[in-house]
VOFI-984861 format. One line per field, with one value per residue (C-alpha): residue number from 0; residue in one letter; x, y, z. Coordinates in nm, 4 decimals, padded with zeros to 6 digits. Example, Ala and Ser with C-alpha at 12.3 -4.5 7.8 and 13.67 -1.06 7.14 Angstrom:
paza: (0/1) $
nuro: (a/s) $
east: (01.2300/01.3670) $
north: (-00.4500/-00.1060) $
up: (00.7800/00.7140) $
This chain:
paza: (0/1/2/3/4/5/6/7/8/9/10/11/12/13/14/15/16/17/18/19/20/21/22/23/24/25/26/27/28/29/30/31/32/33/34/35/36/37/38/39/40/41/42/43/44/45/46/47/48/49/50/51/52/53/54/55/56/57/58/59/60/61/62/63/64/65/66/67/68/69/70/71/72/73/74/75/76/77/78/79/80/81/82/83/84/85/86/87/88/89/90/91/92/93/94/95/96/97/98/99/100/101/102/103/104/105/106/107/108/109/110/111/112/113/114/115/116/117/118/119/120/121/122/123/124/125/126/127/128/129/130/131/132/133/134/135/136/137/138/139/140/141/142/143/144/145/146/147/148/149/150/151/152/153/154/155/156/157/158/159/160/161/162/163/164/165/166/167/168/169/170/171/172/173/174/175/176/177/178/179/180/181/182/183/184/185/186/187/188/189/190/191/192/193/194/195/196/197/198/199/200/201/202/203/204/205/206/207/208/209/210/211/212/213/214/215/216/217/218/219/220/221/222/223/224/225/226/227/228/229/230/231/232/233/234/235/236/237/238/239/240/241/242/243/244/245/246/247/248/249/250/251/252/253/254/255/256/257/258/259/260/261/262/263/264/265/266/267/268/269/270/271/272/273/274/275/276/277/278/279/280/281/282/283/284/285/286/287/288/289/290/291/292/293/294/295/296/297/298/299/300/301/302/303/304/305/306/307/308/309/310/311/312/313/314/315/316/317/318/319) $
nuro: (x/x/x/x/x/x/x/x/x/x/x/x/x/x/x/x/x/x/x/x/x/x/x/x/x/x/x/x/x/x/x/x/x/x/x/x/x/x/x/x/x/x/x/x/x/x/x/x/x/x/x/x/x/x/x/x/x/x/x/x/x/x/x/x/x/x/x/x/x/x/x/x/x/x/x/x/x/x/x/x/x/x/x/x/x/x/x/x/x/x/x/x/x/x/x/x/x/x/x/x/x/x/x/x/x/x/x/x/x/x/x/x/x/x/x/x/x/x/x/x/x/x/x/x/x/x/x/x/x/x/x/x/x/x/x/x/x/x/x/x/x/x/x/x/x/x/x/x/x/x/x/x/x/x/x/x/x/x/x/x/x/x/x/x/x/x/x/x/x/x/x/x/x/x/x/x/x/x/x/x/x/x/x/x/x/x/x/x/x/x/x/x/x/x/x/x/x/x/x/x/x/x/x/x/x/x/x/x/x/x/x/x/x/x/x/x/x/x/x/x/x/x/x/x/x/x/x/x/x/x/x/x/x/x/x/x/x/x/x/x/x/x/x/x/x/x/x/x/x/x/x/x/x/x/x/x/x/x/x/x/x/x/x/x/x/x/x/x/x/x/x/x/x/x/x/x/x/x/x/x/x/x/x/x/x/x/x/x/x/x/x/x/x/x/x/x/x/x/x/x/x/x/x/x/x/x/x/x/x/x/x/x/x/x/x/x/x/x/x/x) $
east: (-00.0282/00.1051/-00.0101/-00.0780/-00.2938/-00.4519/-00.4857/-00.7252/-00.4784/-00.2241/-00.4983/-00.6275/-00.2634/-00.2484/-00.5465/-00.4714/-00.1012/-00.1425/-00.2284/-00.4688/-00.6780/-00.6964/-00.8235/-01.0544/-01.1916/-01.2570/-01.4357/-01.6490/-01.7528/-01.7644/-02.0421/-02.1261/-02.1002/-01.7175/-01.6459/-01.7323/-01.5033/-01.1769/-00.9187/-00.8198/-00.5594/-00.4795/-00.4570/-00.1014/-00.0961/00.0476/00.2812/00.1906/-00.1045/-00.3020/-00.4679/-00.3383/-00.1620/-00.4150/-00.6894/-00.4694/-00.5986/-00.9386/-00.8757/-00.6683/-00.5961/-00.4928/-00.4706/-00.4901/-00.4060/-00.5972/-00.6455/-00.9899/-01.0696/-00.9987/-00.6728/-00.6955/-00.5664/-00.8394/-00.7839/-00.9284/-00.9198/-01.0251/-01.0330/-01.1173/-01.3133/-01.2121/-01.5080/-01.7957/-01.9867/-02.0340/-01.8579/-02.0470/-01.7740/-01.5737/-01.6756/-01.4645/-01.1976/-01.2287/-01.2272/-00.8620/-00.7021/-00.8518/-00.7135/-00.3540/-00.3361/-00.4417/-00.1625/00.1187/00.0385/00.0325/00.3853/00.4939/00.3147/00.3258/00.2575/-00.1092/-00.3718/-00.5888/-00.6479/-00.6530/-01.0203/-01.0802/-01.3301/-01.3693/-01.4703/-01.5408/-01.4800/-01.6605/-01.6755/-01.8132/-02.0940/-02.3623/-02.5111/-02.4458/-02.7158/-02.5468/-02.5418/-02.3184/-02.2898/-01.9877/-02.2477/-02.4369/-02.1619/-02.1994/-02.4158/-02.6363/-02.9694/-03.1905/-03.1690/-02.7888/-02.6604/-02.6702/-02.4004/-02.2028/-01.8735/-02.0319/-01.9095/-02.0936/-01.9075/-01.9466/-01.9757/-01.8976/-02.0926/-01.9412/-02.2420/-02.5550/-02.3593/-02.4291/-02.0976/-02.1267/-02.1542/-01.8473/-01.6518/-01.6223/-01.2282/-01.0651/-00.8565/-01.0579/-01.3217/-01.0555/-00.9844/-01.3313/-01.4694/-01.2017/-01.2416/-01.6463/-01.6271/-01.2956/-01.5529/-01.8600/-01.9523/-01.7687/-02.0451/-02.0966/-01.7372/-01.7490/-02.0372/-01.8347/-01.5670/-01.6220/-01.6886/-01.3381/-01.1747/-01.3814/-01.2554/-00.8768/-00.8503/-00.9146/-00.6499/-00.3732/-00.1132/-00.3348/-00.3112/-00.0601/-00.1938/-00.5862/-00.4548/-00.2994/-00.5634/-00.8127/-00.6136/-00.5857/-00.9886/-01.1584/-01.2172/-01.2599/-01.0141/-00.6887/-00.3772/-00.5793/-00.8258/-00.5515/-00.3293/-00.6496/-00.6762/-00.3559/-00.3741/-00.6779/-00.5965/-00.2282/-00.2059/00.1708/00.3140/00.1882/00.4649/00.6285/00.3090/00.2738/00.6528/00.5909/00.2902/00.4408/00.6906/00.4691/00.2862/00.5908/00.7201/00.3819/00.4037/00.7667/00.7350/00.4427/00.6056/00.9528/00.7822/00.5582/00.8995/01.0824/00.7857/00.7464/01.1391/01.1229/00.8221/01.0384/01.3412/01.1144/00.9306/01.2831/01.4259/01.0910/01.1165/01.5280/01.4048/01.0982/01.0298/00.7154/00.5167/00.1637/-00.1183/-00.2044/00.1363/00.1679/-00.1219/-00.0213/00.2771/00.0939/-00.1231/00.1682/00.2331/00.6215/00.6745/00.4854/00.7110/01.0168/00.9085/00.8633/01.1940/01.2948/01.1463/01.2929/01.6122/01.4682/01.1481/01.1144/00.8060/00.6157/00.3499/00.6173/00.7659/00.3088/00.1954/00.0379/00.2035/00.0506) $
north: (-00.0247/00.3467/00.6748/00.7811/00.4772/00.4835/00.8745/00.7673/00.5659/00.8522/01.0815/00.8505/00.7470/01.1358/01.1776/00.9287/00.9316/01.2351/01.1077/01.4319/01.3540/00.9606/01.0780/01.2969/01.0218/00.7421/00.9844/01.1650/00.8470/00.5476/00.4585/00.6650/00.3801/00.2934/00.6210/00.6685/00.3808/00.5827/00.6897/01.0598/01.1014/01.0326/00.6307/00.4921/00.3887/00.0268/-00.0336/-00.2474/-00.3712/-00.5958/-00.6157/-00.8455/-00.6817/-00.7693/-00.5896/-00.2653/-00.1120/-00.0817/-00.0793/00.1452/00.0197/00.1585/-00.0386/00.1853/00.1050/00.2902/00.2546/00.2335/00.4079/00.0563/00.0468/-00.2206/-00.1834/-00.1344/-00.1528/-00.0394/-00.1906/00.1022/-00.0297/00.2477/00.1402/00.3174/00.1458/00.3700/00.1255/-00.0881/-00.4374/-00.6788/-00.8694/-00.6484/-00.8288/-01.0893/-00.8151/-00.7222/-01.0900/-01.1268/-00.8269/-00.8688/-01.2551/-01.1558/-00.9011/-01.2043/-01.4222/-01.1096/-01.0500/-01.4461/-01.4622/-01.1897/-01.2891/-01.6876/-01.6875/-01.5296/-01.6088/-01.3244/-01.2042/-00.8184/-00.6899/-00.5264/-00.3222/-00.3629/-00.0266/00.0685/00.4670/00.4363/00.7249/00.5686/00.7512/00.5009/00.4667/00.1922/-00.0687/-00.3793/-00.5843/-00.4872/-00.8675/-01.0917/-01.3971/-01.2646/-01.3854/-01.7260/-01.9809/-02.1578/-02.2471/-01.9356/-02.2088/-02.2555/-01.8425/-01.8352/-02.0830/-01.9356/-01.7106/-01.3675/-01.0141/-00.6726/-00.4318/00.0042/00.1588/00.5301/00.6499/00.9643/01.0335/01.0876/01.3305/01.6500/01.8626/02.0918/01.8171/01.5932/01.6944/01.9188/01.8916/02.1068/01.9000/01.6211/01.8191/01.8784/01.5220/01.4033/01.6782/01.5890/01.2482/01.2552/01.4343/01.1957/00.9809/01.1895/01.3060/01.5991/01.8433/01.7132/01.7958/02.1443/02.2954/02.1517/02.3235/02.6405/02.3920/02.2424/02.5701/02.6867/02.3817/02.3773/02.7538/02.6249/02.3714/02.5224/02.2413/02.0057/02.2136/02.0115/01.6894/01.7119/01.9568/01.6926/01.4344/01.6873/01.7119/01.3557/01.3140/01.5829/01.5380/01.9126/02.0673/02.2287/02.4195/02.7755/02.6579/02.5319/02.8263/02.9756/02.7531/02.8479/03.2083/03.2311/02.9899/03.0681/03.4043/03.4853/03.1757/03.1172/03.0547/02.8449/02.6308/02.5964/02.4748/02.2580/02.1534/02.1058/01.8651/01.6354/01.6170/01.5297/01.3063/01.0860/01.0855/01.0655/00.6791/00.7167/01.0008/00.8269/00.5177/00.7269/00.9349/00.5947/00.4707/00.7944/00.7978/00.4077/00.5680/00.8242/00.6043/00.3758/00.6059/00.7230/00.4230/00.3591/00.6632/00.6185/00.2433/00.2641/00.6265/00.8297/00.6439/00.6267/00.7790/00.4061/00.2958/00.6070/00.5450/00.2074/00.3310/00.5661/00.3533/00.0528/-00.0909/-00.0562/-00.4272/-00.3877/-00.1081/-00.3346/-00.6138/-00.4157/-00.2373/-00.6295/-00.6597/-00.3558/-00.5194/-00.8035/-00.6516/-00.6055/-00.3922/-00.1856/-00.4442/-00.6900/-00.4488/-00.4524/-00.7894/-00.9974/-01.2987/-01.5821) $
up: (00.0168/-00.0713/00.0519/-00.2932/-00.2988/00.0162/00.1065/00.4291/00.6027/00.6048/00.7433/01.0015/01.1179/01.1958/01.3628/01.6292/01.6353/01.8461/02.1881/02.2951/01.9605/01.9880/02.3676/02.2239/01.9398/02.2210/02.4260/02.2042/01.9802/02.2549/02.4424/02.7820/03.0045/02.8546/02.8692/03.3113/03.3530/03.1807/03.4236/03.3199/03.0589/02.7521/02.5723/02.4743/02.1107/02.0728/01.7699/01.5025/01.2506/01.2916/00.9469/00.6578/00.3983/00.1752/00.3092/00.3970/00.0835/00.2715/00.7087/00.8824/01.2625/01.5233/01.9418/02.2238/02.6235/02.8241/03.1906/03.4129/03.7197/03.9064/03.7706/03.5017/03.1377/02.8939/02.5505/02.2355/01.9032/01.6141/01.2870/01.0027/00.7136/00.3748/00.1845/00.0439/00.1622/00.4621/00.4671/00.6149/00.6860/00.9292/01.2125/01.0759/01.0676/01.4168/01.5257/01.2943/01.4646/01.8460/01.7695/01.6461/01.9642/02.2229/02.0116/02.0933/02.4232/02.5061/02.3560/02.5677/02.8631/02.8830/03.2323/03.1801/03.3857/03.2792/02.8885/02.8315/02.7774/02.4296/02.2994/01.9792/01.7474/01.3781/01.1965/00.8925/00.6968/00.3574/00.1273/00.2253/00.5099/00.7743/00.7790/00.8811/01.1637/01.4563/01.6034/01.5121/01.4637/01.2262/00.9624/01.0914/00.9045/01.2059/01.3397/01.5674/01.8073/01.8580/01.8364/02.2308/02.2226/01.9423/01.9656/01.9220/02.0202/01.9816/01.8170/01.8293/01.4548/01.4264/01.1326/01.0577/00.7523/00.9503/01.2159/01.1265/01.0805/01.3601/01.5111/01.4404/01.7422/02.0338/01.9902/01.7182/01.5664/01.5759/01.4006/01.1367/01.0961/01.0319/00.8702/00.6193/00.6466/00.6032/00.2648/00.1086/-00.0202/-00.1340/-00.4389/-00.5957/-00.5151/-00.1732/-00.1488/-00.2522/-00.0372/00.2873/00.1720/00.4012/00.6923/00.6413/00.6241/00.9194/01.1192/00.9973/01.1323/01.4316/01.4256/01.1382/01.2454/01.0611/00.7614/00.5064/00.6604/00.5485/00.2355/00.1167/00.1698/00.0292/-00.2895/-00.3359/-00.2581/-00.3569/-00.7502/-00.8235/-00.5595/-00.7622/-00.7279/-00.6839/-00.4616/-00.2386/-00.2306/-00.1260/00.1518/00.2532/00.2827/00.4599/00.7112/00.7806/00.6183/00.7698/00.6617/00.3224/00.1280/00.3561/00.3635/00.0289/-00.0176/00.2473/00.0538/-00.2554/-00.0736/00.0621/-00.2999/-00.4824/-00.2044/-00.2195/-00.6481/-00.6698/-00.7400/-00.9438/-01.1953/-01.1585/-01.3582/-01.6077/-01.6901/-01.7296/-01.9693/-02.1338/-02.2178/-02.3572/-02.5436/-02.7509/-02.7779/-02.9729/-03.1936/-03.2669/-03.4135/-03.6035/-03.7484/-03.8436/-03.9924/-04.1678/-04.2140/-04.1197/-03.8318/-03.8906/-03.6764/-03.5817/-03.4381/-03.2378/-03.0616/-02.9719/-02.8100/-02.6512/-02.4780/-02.4211/-02.0866/-02.0285/-02.0590/-02.4262/-02.5135/-02.3987/-02.6396/-02.9223/-02.8589/-02.9013/-03.2315/-03.3906/-03.3922/-03.6761/-03.7583/-04.1659/-04.1355/-03.9442/-03.9165/-03.8444/-03.4505/-03.3602/-03.4778/-03.2324/-03.0681/-02.9644) $
């Protein structure tokens, strides 16, 4: 997974890596019965991810550890779903994530007598409203009479979509991030209609300007460079030039690998075109179109064929 492919993951990590903001997320979005049990202080992040590599384009996760008023440790497995629609199998990912943490805990504490308590929590920002069950047992193919004896657990789902923008969060940094995430999966009209509210939230949390702008630039289809510059001037008027420079470096860093690949491919295409021109004369439009749309593999193969080809058609002929 790359930052370019998954801007949601990058912004989610910017949110939860800040202890105070992560604490605000848990206290504002968990059921009040759980929040009432928590001791003062911010949660501690537990390093690592428990999402398998093949699912990382669709989920981000973070494990936090807090203390309860009784002095016990309480873990929160926070999973963010990046799909535009609710995944009915999310309970399985929660099960796997919690299980993998339990395995890790057992390896580090082989003499355990009690396992740690984990609360599974899903943060969802898809375009469709969450309507599926919040119980793991709904994934099990079983007769209803068996369900009281089957493995089951309820999980918490916070769907950002139905929450009014002015009620997304009281904490300024949390609100700024959640506003961006909420509209990152929406259609362009909704995205641009929300820009003023997002900018207002950013003005209350200017330290998040660069990560949020980077996210908006990747997910808001109608946001161009001029609009980005306008946001920077409004949020940080005294440091606009510096901030635009930092933002430009962020964008270059995220796109660098793709741009390098594109540059290499463009160079191969230009080289092949020059070779064909020298040997066969003017390159017809149909051949130029094939070259412009070709993959790196095709360009390499055609360059090898060029050595022995008797005609332009031989270079591009389909091979069985």
